[in-house]
C-alpha positions in Angstrom: -12.5 41.5 -3.2 -14.7 39.4 -1.0 -15.0 36.7 -3.8 -11.3 36.3 -4.1 -10.9 36.1 -0.4 -13.6 33.4 -0.1 -12.1 31.5 -3.0 -8.6 31.5 -1.4 -10.1 30.3 1.9 -11.9 27.5 0.1 -8.7 26.6 -1.8 -6.7 26.5 1.5 -9.3 24.3 3.2 -9.5 22.0 0.2 -5.7 21.6 0.1 -5.5 20.9 3.8 -8.3 18.3 3.5 -6.5 16.6 0.6 -3.3 16.4 2.6 -5.1 15.0 5.6 -6.9 12.3 3.5 -3.6 11.3 1.7 -1.8 11.1 5.0 -4.6 8.8 6.4 -4.4 6.6 3.3 -0.7 6.2 3.5 -0.7 5.7 7.2 -3.5 3.1 7.1 -1.8 1.3 4.2 1.5 1.0 6.1 -0.4 -0.2 9.2 -2.2 -2.8 7.1 1.1 -4.0 5.5 2.8 -4.3 8.9 -0.1 -6.2 10.5 -0.3 -8.5 7.5 3.5 -9.2 7.5 3.4 -9.8 11.3 0.5 -12.2 11.5 0.4 -14.0 8.2 3.0 -16.8 8.0 4.7 -17.6 4.8 4.7 -21.3 3.7 8.3 -22.4 4.1 7.5 -26.1 3.8 7.4 -26.1 0.0 10.7 -25.7 -1.9 10.8 -22.4 -3.7 11.3 -22.4 -7.4 11.1 -18.6 -8.0 10.1 -17.9 -11.6 9.6 -21.5 -12.6 6.4 -23.3 -13.2 5.7 -27.0 -12.6 7.1 -27.9 -16.0 10.4 -26.2 -15.2 9.8 -23.3 -17.7 9.8 -19.6 -16.9 6.2 -18.4 -17.0 7.3 -14.9 -18.1 9.0 -16.4 -21.1 6.0 -18.5 -21.9 3.7 -15.5 -21.7 6.1 -13.6 -24.0 6.0 -16.4 -26.6 2.2 -16.7 -26.4 1.9 -12.9 -26.9 4.3 -12.9 -29.9 2.4 -15.8 -31.6 -0.9 -14.1 -30.9 0.3 -10.8 -32.5 2.1 -12.5 -35.5 -0.9 -14.7 -36.4 -3.5 -12.1 -35.6 -5.1 -14.2 -32.9 -5.5 -17.4 -35.0 -2.3 -19.2 -34.0 -2.2 -21.9 -31.3 0.8 -23.1 -29.4 0.6 -26.8 -28.8 4.0 -27.3 -27.1 7.2 -25.4 -26.3 10.4 -27.4 -26.7 14.0 -26.3 -26.5 16.1 -27.2 -29.6 19.6 -28.4 -28.8 
């Protein structure tokens, strides 16, 4: 009976410690996010082209095309240019 009681006490202490550590991680993470957002300024001088690269093409679409060519050619294909057919 003593072994079960000792095991339950250790289980309770372990669970409490896990809760405390997780609470600290979440709290410090939120504090770090708030401090970063408060003191780090965002560049607003440059115009924002969200989702567009310098060439005017969406980088997610380019990545999808490259991945599809890589799979279809078993890694031996090479994309030289991407042009839109009209």
